[in-house]
Each structure stands twice: as structure tokens, then as C-alpha cells.
N, CA, C and O of each residue as an XYZ file, in Angstrom:
604
protein
N     108.772    115.490     96.002
C     109.285    115.767     94.680
C     109.764    117.212     94.589
O     110.764    117.498     93.931
N     109.048    118.123     95.251
C     109.436    119.527     95.217
C     110.691    119.808     96.030
O     111.311    120.859     95.870
N     111.066    118.888     96.892
C     112.229    119.105     97.740
C     113.505    119.275     96.945
O     114.484    119.817     97.458
N     113.515    118.823     95.703
C     114.714    118.956     94.888
C     114.799    120.339     94.243
O     115.813    120.658     93.622
N     113.772    121.158     94.374
C     113.775    122.509     93.817
C     114.263    123.508     94.857
O     114.078    123.312     96.058
N     114.883    124.571     94.383
C     115.282    125.622     95.324
C     114.039    126.260     95.950
O     112.974    126.300     95.333
N     114.186    126.755     97.171
C     113.058    127.335     97.900
C     112.420    128.481     97.132
O     111.203    128.658     97.187
N     113.218    129.257     96.420
C     112.704    130.391     95.643
C     111.721    129.905     94.571
O     110.675    130.517     94.353
N     112.068    128.801     93.907
C     111.188    128.245     92.873
C     109.916    127.666     93.479
O     108.828    127.802     92.920
N     110.070    127.022     94.622
C     108.900    126.470     95.311
C     107.933    127.592     95.668
O     106.726    127.469     95.460
N     108.463    128.676     96.203
C     107.615    129.820     96.557
C     106.941    130.413     95.333
O     105.764    130.768     95.383
N     107.684    130.525     94.224
C     107.110    131.069     92.985
C     105.983    130.170     92.479
O     104.934    130.662     92.062
N     106.196    128.861     92.514
C     105.155    127.921     92.083
C     103.930    128.031     92.988
O     102.795    127.985     92.514
N     104.161    128.173     94.265
C     103.063    128.295     95.215
C     102.238    129.547     94.946
O     101.009    129.495     94.948
N     102.909    130.669     94.716
C     102.221    131.936     94.432
C     101.427    131.814     93.139
O     100.283    132.265     93.068
N     102.020    131.213     92.122
C     101.337    131.040     90.835
C     100.084    130.184     91.015
O      99.018    130.514     90.495
N     100.219    129.102     91.745
C      99.072    128.233     91.983
C      97.971    128.977     92.732
O      96.799    128.899     92.364
N      98.349    129.694     93.776
C      97.357    130.418     94.583
C      96.613    131.452     93.742
O      95.433    131.712     93.978
N      97.292    132.037     92.769
C      96.631    133.021     91.899
C      95.600    132.358     90.983
O      94.627    132.997     90.582
N      95.808    131.089     90.654
C      94.888    130.394     89.743
C      93.679    129.790     90.460
O      92.710    129.400     89.811
N      93.727    129.711     91.779
C      92.649    129.075     92.539
C      91.280    129.716     92.269
O      90.325    128.977     92.031
N      91.134    131.036     92.291
C      89.806    131.606     92.021
C      89.247    131.194     90.647
O      88.058    130.900     90.523
N      90.098    131.175     89.630
C      89.636    130.762     88.305
C      89.276    129.282     88.295
O      88.298    128.884     87.661
N      90.053    128.473     88.987
C      89.738    127.046     89.078
C      88.386    126.834     89.745
O      87.599    125.996     89.304
N      88.115    127.586     90.798
C      86.819    127.477     91.478
C      85.670    127.858     90.547
O      84.628    127.203     90.547
N      85.855    128.914     89.754
C      84.820    129.324     88.795
C      84.589    128.217     87.765
O      83.448    127.900     87.429
N      85.676    127.638     87.273
C      85.566    126.561     86.283
C      84.826    125.364     86.867
O      83.965    124.778     86.211
N      85.158    125.010     88.083
C      84.500    123.885     88.740
C      83.008    124.143     88.893
O      82.194    123.266     88.601
N      82.645    125.329     89.343
C      81.222    125.673     89.507
C      80.494    125.638     88.167
O      79.365    125.156     88.083
N      81.131    126.142     87.137
C      80.531    126.145     85.797
C      80.302    124.712     85.312
O      79.221    124.381     84.824
N      81.319    123.872     85.449
C      81.202    122.476     85.018
C      80.160    121.734     85.843
O      79.433    120.886     85.325
N      80.094    122.057     87.118
C      79.116    121.426     88.003
C      77.699    121.717     87.529
O      76.848    120.828     87.507
N      77.451    122.973     87.148
C      76.125    123.343     86.639
C      75.820    122.607     85.338
O      74.700    122.147     85.122
N      76.817    122.504     84.487
C      76.643    121.811     83.204
C      76.345    120.326     83.432
O      75.452    119.768     82.795
N      77.084    119.690     84.332
C      76.872    118.279     84.617
C      75.517    118.035     85.266
O      74.893    116.997     85.046
N      75.070    118.986     86.060
C      73.790    118.836     86.747
C      72.645    118.700     85.735
O      71.668    118.000     86.000
N      72.759    119.361     84.583
C      71.738    119.231     83.538
C      71.595    117.774     83.112
O      70.487    117.275     82.920
N      72.746    117.096     82.968
C      72.719    115.702     82.549
C      72.230    114.796     83.667
O      71.522    113.818     83.423
N      72.608    115.125     84.879
C      72.177    114.339     86.023
C      70.657    114.325     86.122
O      70.060    113.294     86.429
N      70.037    115.460     85.864
C      68.586    115.543     85.927
C      67.905    114.638     84.902
O      66.750    114.250     85.075
N      68.633    114.305     83.834
C      68.049    113.491     82.763
C      68.199    111.987     83.006
O      67.624    111.182     82.274
N      68.952    111.612     84.008
C      69.142    110.183     84.288
C      67.806    109.588     84.711
O      67.128    110.099     85.603
N      67.458    108.525     84.065
C      66.214    107.848     84.397
C      66.353    107.166     85.757
O      67.326    106.457     86.011
N      65.401    107.381     86.596
C      65.412    106.777     87.923
C      65.479    105.254     87.813
O      66.165    104.594     88.594
N      64.769    104.716     86.849
C      64.760    103.257     86.667
C      66.164    102.737     86.337
O      66.577    101.694     86.846
N      66.896    103.463     85.486
C      68.259    103.049     85.126
C      69.166    103.048     86.350
O      69.970    102.134     86.539
N      69.032    104.071     87.173
C      69.850    104.153     88.386
C      69.490    103.012     89.337
O      70.377    102.417     89.950
N      68.215    102.706     89.464
C      67.789    101.609     90.329
C      68.305    100.273     89.799
O      68.717     99.408     90.572
N      68.279    100.111     88.466
C      68.802     98.882     87.861
C      70.297     98.735     88.146
O      70.779     97.639     88.433
N      71.023     99.847     88.064
C      72.457     99.802     88.335
C      72.704     99.455     89.805
O      73.607     98.678     90.114
N      71.917    100.022     90.700
C      72.042     99.708     92.123
C      71.818     98.208     92.344
O      72.554     97.563     93.090
N      70.804     97.675     91.692
C      70.515     96.244     91.814
C      71.696     95.417     91.289
O      72.075     94.418     91.899
N      72.268     95.831     90.168
C      73.425     95.144     89.584
C      74.606     95.150     90.555
O      75.304     94.146     90.701
N      74.823     96.285     91.215
C      75.921     96.382     92.175
C      75.690     95.479     93.382
O      76.632     94.889     93.910
N      74.442     95.372     93.816
C      74.130     94.478     94.937
C      74.396     93.019     94.561
O      74.913     92.245     95.368
N      74.040     92.656     93.336
C      74.283     91.288     92.868
C      75.790     91.041     92.787
O      76.269     89.987     93.206
N      76.533     92.005     92.253
C      77.991     91.858     92.150
C      78.612     91.713     93.546
O      79.515     90.902     93.752
N      78.118     92.503     94.491
C      78.615     92.420     95.859
C      78.395     91.020     96.422
O      79.281     90.452     97.061
N      77.214     90.472     96.180
C      76.885     89.133     96.675
C      77.884     88.110     96.133
O      78.294     87.201     96.854
N      78.275     88.255     94.872
C      79.238     87.322     94.277
C      80.593     87.392     94.984
O      81.274     86.376     95.120
N      80.978     88.565     95.425
C      82.244     88.706     96.143
C      82.149     88.187     97.582
O      83.146     87.749     98.155
N      80.965     88.237     98.152
C      80.799     87.834     99.544
C      80.567     86.343     99.721
O      80.831     85.802    100.794
N      80.077     85.672     98.689
C      79.781     84.242     98.775
C      80.571     83.474     97.749
O      80.796     83.982     96.651
N      81.003     82.261     98.065
C      80.663     81.521     99.270
C      81.460     81.987    100.490
O      81.075     81.704    101.624
N      82.565     82.696    100.265
C      83.376     83.159    101.397
C      84.138     84.409    100.970
O      84.647     84.490     99.853
N      84.205     85.359    101.857
C      84.957     86.584    101.603
C      86.442     86.247    101.617
O      86.919     85.528    102.495
N      87.167     86.777    100.633
C      88.614     86.586    100.620
C      89.299     87.920    100.864
O      88.753     88.981    100.561
N      90.493     87.850    101.413
C      91.260     89.075    101.666
C      91.514     89.839    100.368
O      91.508     91.070    100.349
N      91.737     89.096     99.287
C      92.063     89.744     98.017
C      90.881     90.505     97.422
O      91.071     91.398     96.596
N      89.675     90.160     97.832
C      88.499     90.839     97.273
C      88.009     92.005     98.129
O      87.090     92.718     97.726
N      88.605     92.209     99.299
C      88.086     93.221    100.220
C      88.119     94.632     99.650
O      87.203     95.418     99.890
N      89.166     94.961     98.899
C      89.232     96.312     98.321
C      88.067     96.529     97.350
O      87.405     97.566     97.386
N      87.828     95.555     96.495
C      86.724     95.652     95.533
C      85.384     95.686     96.261
O      84.493     96.449     95.886
N      85.239     94.871     97.290
C      84.003     94.848     98.080
C      83.742     96.227     98.682
O      82.621     96.733     98.632
N      84.781     96.825     99.249
C      84.605     98.144     99.874
C      84.188     99.192     98.839
O      83.339    100.039     99.117
N      84.782     99.132     97.653
C      84.405    100.081     96.600
C      82.939     99.911     96.212
O      82.221    100.898     96.055
N      82.499     98.681     96.060
C      81.102     98.421     95.697
C      80.169     98.884     96.809
O      79.131     99.490     96.544
N      80.539     98.598     98.047
C      79.703     99.013     99.183
C      79.576    100.537     99.212
O      78.484    101.066     99.419
N      80.684    101.238     99.005
C      80.631    102.713     98.992
C      79.704    103.206     97.880
O      78.945    104.156     98.071
N      79.771    102.560     96.728
C      78.903    102.938     95.612
C      77.437    102.690     95.969
O      76.578    103.523     95.682
N      77.156    101.564     96.583
C      75.789    101.247     96.999
C      75.289    102.277     98.004
O      74.155    102.745     97.912
N      76.139    102.627     98.960
C      75.752    103.632     99.956
C      75.386    104.947     99.279
O      74.367    105.558     99.600
N      76.218    105.374     98.348
C      75.965    106.633     97.653
C      74.690    106.549     96.811
O      73.823    107.419     96.895
N      74.586    105.508     96.011
C      73.430    105.368     95.123
C      72.123    105.267     95.910
O      71.101    105.825     95.511
N      72.172    104.568     97.002
C      70.970    104.388     97.811
C      70.456    105.733     98.313
O      69.252    105.992     98.302
N      71.374    106.578     98.749
C      70.970    107.900     99.249
C      70.436    108.786     98.129
O      69.480    109.538     98.324
N      71.050    108.694     96.972
C      70.631    109.527     95.842
C      69.290    109.069     95.285
O      68.401    109.885     95.042
N      69.150    107.786     95.089
C      67.956    107.245     94.452
C      66.775    107.178     95.412
O      65.659    107.577     95.080
N      67.037    106.681     96.571
C      65.936    106.400     97.496
C      65.707    107.507     98.518
O      64.684    107.540     99.201
N      66.662    108.396     98.608
C      66.557    109.522     99.543
C      66.294    109.072    100.978
O      65.590    109.735    101.740
N      66.876    107.936    101.319
C      66.805    107.460    102.694
C      68.048    106.632    102.963
O      68.799    106.293    102.048
N      68.252    106.314    104.219
C      69.444    105.572    104.594
C      69.336    104.121    104.134
O      68.267    103.516    104.205
N      70.461    103.567    103.660
C      70.474    102.147    103.300
C      70.554    101.294    104.564
O      70.689    101.817    105.670
N      70.469    100.002    104.389
C      70.566     99.082    105.528
C      71.883     99.329    106.261
O      72.911     99.589    105.635
N      71.844     99.248    107.571
C      73.026     99.487    108.413
C      74.182     98.555    108.029
O      75.349     98.881    108.249
N      73.851     97.407    107.461
C      74.867     96.447    107.039
C      75.935     97.095    106.173
O      77.124     96.846    106.371
N      75.528     97.925    105.213
C      76.480     98.523    104.280
C      77.451     99.461    104.988
O      78.650     99.437    104.711
N      76.945    100.283    105.895
C      77.829    101.174    106.653
C      78.781    100.372    107.534
O      79.970    100.677    107.618
N      78.253     99.359    108.181
C      79.082     98.555    109.075
C      80.152     97.792    108.289
O      81.307     97.737    108.710
N      79.776     97.210    107.163
C      80.741     96.476    106.336
C      81.842     97.407    105.836
O      83.022     97.057    105.868
N      81.457     98.576    105.381
C      82.451     99.542    104.879
C      83.404     99.944    105.993
O      84.610    100.059    105.771
N      82.873    100.157    107.183
C      83.693    100.557    108.328
C      84.673     99.442    108.720
O      85.858     99.698    108.931
N      84.177     98.221    108.815
C      85.031     97.102    109.221
C      86.145     96.879    108.201
O      87.301     96.672    108.570
N      85.794     96.922    106.925
C      86.816     96.728    105.893
C      87.847     97.857    105.960
O      89.040     97.613    105.784
N      87.401     99.072    106.209
C      88.326    100.197    106.346
C      89.275    100.005    107.518
O      90.471    100.274    107.406
N      88.735     99.534    108.654
C      89.572     99.269    109.825
C      90.588     98.165    109.517
O      91.759     98.270    109.882
N      90.131     97.116    108.848
C      91.014     96.019    108.480
C      92.132     96.530    107.574
O      93.299     96.184    107.762
N      91.773     97.347    106.601
C      92.764     97.892    105.672
C      93.794     98.742    106.401
O      94.992     98.617    106.147
N      93.341     99.604    107.305
C      94.264    100.449    108.068
C      95.246     99.598    108.872
O      96.433     99.914    108.953
N      94.746     98.530    109.458
C      95.620     97.634    110.229
C      96.627     96.923    109.318
O      97.776     96.705    109.701
N      96.186     96.569    108.121
C      97.098     95.940    107.171
C      98.236     96.897    106.792
O      99.393     96.490    106.686
N      97.889     98.166    106.590
C      98.909     99.167    106.267
C      99.885     99.329    107.433
O     101.096     99.424    107.231
N      99.358     99.358    108.630
C     100.188     99.478    109.820
C     101.086     98.248    109.983
O     102.247     98.362    110.374
N     100.540     97.096    109.683
C     101.328     95.853    109.757
C     102.549     95.921    108.841
O     103.634     95.478    109.217
N     102.377     96.466    107.660
C     103.479     96.598    106.716
C     104.620     97.394    107.335
O     105.792     97.058    107.169
N     104.263     98.440    108.043
C     105.273     99.297    108.676
C     105.898     98.598    109.888
O     107.119     98.588    110.042
N     105.058     98.019    110.740
C     105.536     97.399    111.980
C     106.417     96.184    111.683
O     107.364     95.915    112.422
N     106.119     95.456    110.624
C     106.931     94.275    110.285
C     108.386     94.661    110.010
O     109.300     93.880    110.277
N     108.597     95.849    109.482
C     109.960     96.314    109.195
C     110.745     96.543    110.480
O     111.974     96.474    110.475
N     110.057     96.810    111.567
C     110.737     97.093    112.838
C     110.907     95.835    113.699
O     111.525     95.882    114.762
N     110.358     94.723    113.233
C     110.472     93.447    113.948
C     109.919     93.498    115.373
O     110.457     92.850    116.270
N     108.869     94.250    115.580
C     108.226     94.313    116.900
C     107.210     93.175    116.989
O     106.035     93.347    116.666
N     107.678     92.029    117.427
C     106.886     90.803    117.405
C     105.554     90.937    118.126
O     104.526     90.505    117.604
N     105.554     91.529    119.316
C     104.298     91.664    120.068
C     103.276     92.498    119.297
O     102.104     92.131    119.211
N     103.724     93.611    118.742
C     102.824     94.480    117.979
C     102.323     93.788    116.717
O     101.153     93.907    116.353
N     103.216     93.069    116.058
C     102.831     92.327    114.849
C     101.743     91.310    115.190
O     100.733     91.208    114.494
N     101.964     90.562    116.267
C     100.986     89.545    116.675
C      99.640     90.166    117.035
O      98.593     89.619    116.691
N      99.664     91.299    117.722
C      98.416     91.990    118.080
C      97.669     92.430    116.824
O      96.455     92.255    116.719
N      98.406     93.004    115.872
C      97.760     93.469    114.642
C      97.220     92.303    113.818
O      96.121     92.390    113.271
N      97.979     91.220    113.725
C      97.514     90.039    112.984
C      96.228     89.514    113.619
O      95.276     89.176    112.917
N      96.207     89.448    114.946
C      95.003     88.989    115.654
C      93.829     89.934    115.417
O      92.700     89.489    115.209
N      94.096     91.235    115.448
C      93.038     92.224    115.218
C      92.488     92.117    113.794
O      91.284     92.256    113.580
N      93.365     91.872    112.827
C      92.913     91.702    111.432
C      92.026     90.465    111.298
O      90.998     90.497    110.622
N      92.435     89.380    111.947
C      91.626     88.160    111.915
C      90.264     88.413    112.555
O      89.240     87.949    112.054
N      90.258     89.147    113.659
C      88.997     89.464    114.341
C      88.097     90.309    113.442
O      86.882     90.113    113.419
N      88.688     91.247    112.705
C      87.901     92.062    111.767
C      87.247     91.186    110.703
O      86.072     91.365    110.383
N      88.009     90.239    110.155
C      87.450     89.350    109.122
C      86.340     88.470    109.691
O      85.324     88.238    109.037
N      86.541     87.988    110.899
C      85.500     87.172    111.543
C      84.239     88.001    111.754
O      83.129     87.536    111.496
N      84.420     89.236    112.227
C      83.280     90.130    112.440
C      82.569     90.418    111.118
O      81.340     90.399    111.046
N      83.351     90.682    110.079
C      82.763     90.950    108.762
C      81.982     89.739    108.263
O      80.860     89.878    107.774
N      82.567     88.564    108.385
C      81.867     87.346    107.951
C      80.575     87.150    108.732
O      79.578     86.674    108.188
N      80.598     87.513    109.990
C      79.417     87.383    110.839
C      78.306     88.330    110.384
O      77.153     87.915    110.268
N      78.639     89.595    110.127
C      77.576     90.525    109.705
C      77.075     90.198    108.309
O      75.903     90.420    108.002
N      77.957     89.668    107.452
C      77.516     89.241    106.119
C      76.531     88.089    106.259
O      75.472     88.084    105.631
N      76.884     87.130    107.077
C      76.005     85.977    107.300
C      74.659     86.426    107.872
O      73.605     85.994    107.405
N      74.702     87.283    108.871
C      73.461     87.774    109.484
C      72.607     88.537    108.492
O      71.386     88.381    108.473
N      73.234     89.358    107.672
C      72.488     90.163    106.712
C      71.808     89.286    105.649
O      70.626     89.448    105.348
N      72.578     88.369    105.101
C      72.021     87.564    104.010
C      71.153     86.403    104.488
O      70.347     85.875    103.722
N      71.312     86.009    105.736
C      70.470     84.937    106.267
C      69.313     85.484    107.092
O      68.564     84.720    107.701
N      69.167     86.806    107.113
C      68.025     87.428    107.760
C      67.996     87.384    109.262
O      66.923     87.405    109.864
N      69.158     87.322    109.880
C      69.185     87.260    111.356
C      69.262     88.639    111.942
O      69.294     88.790    113.163
């Protein structure tokens, strides 16, 4: 978007922004301290209840079968569970959550790459990526099954 501006204006905007950075950092630190007061007041039980709610919601997305359309939402919930688990329980969550988040991320990256490669009509590369995406979904379904069936 800035490419349509003359270089002189771009440089002026850059200098102006750089001058405001120290004040922005002070504002962020101040707000962080203010928010921390409220964070300390959060009831541990409420946070645990929310974590439980997120786990139940995740289960609904995973069963009876994971769909491609739900993967983005699943990944967001998993990331939230990972964060909440560390904050509330002060220990690592089940490895399942990290593995699921990683696999979904890999699948997503391949999907983005597929969008680009399809434009170039590179059939071999397209087929490899499609196969890799299918393998990711199979792997994800396998770890979901193992996690929820206790294997």
C-alpha cells in the first residue's frame, strides 16, 4: 500500500513512527500493569470451568468425524486449551493437544501452498501435496481416536 507514496513521504512516515515507539512501549507497559490487577482477580474455578467448556466444545468438533471445514476452529480451541492449561494448572497439558495443533498447522500450510501450486499447473507437485494433506488428516484422526479411546 505504501508503494504508491513517494519515497520521501515513506521515509517521513517511518521516522515519525520510530519516534512514537518509546511512548507506545510505555503505554503498553502501563496497560499491562493495569490489566494484571484484573487478572489476579479471576477466580481459578471460573478459569477451570472455561477450560472444561473448551474441551467439551473441542470434542463436538472432533466427533463423530473431523471435517476439513472445522479444522481452523479446532486449531483455535486447541491453542486456547494449551494456553489455559499452562496458566491454570502450571504444568504441561496432554501431548495430544500439542500434536493436534502441530498437525493441523502443517495441514494448513500445505493447503496454502496447494493454492499457489495449482495456479502453476504442476501436476506432480499438486498430487504430492494432496497426498500429504490426506496423510495429515489420517494422522490427526488417528491421534484423536487414540486420545479419546485411551490407547
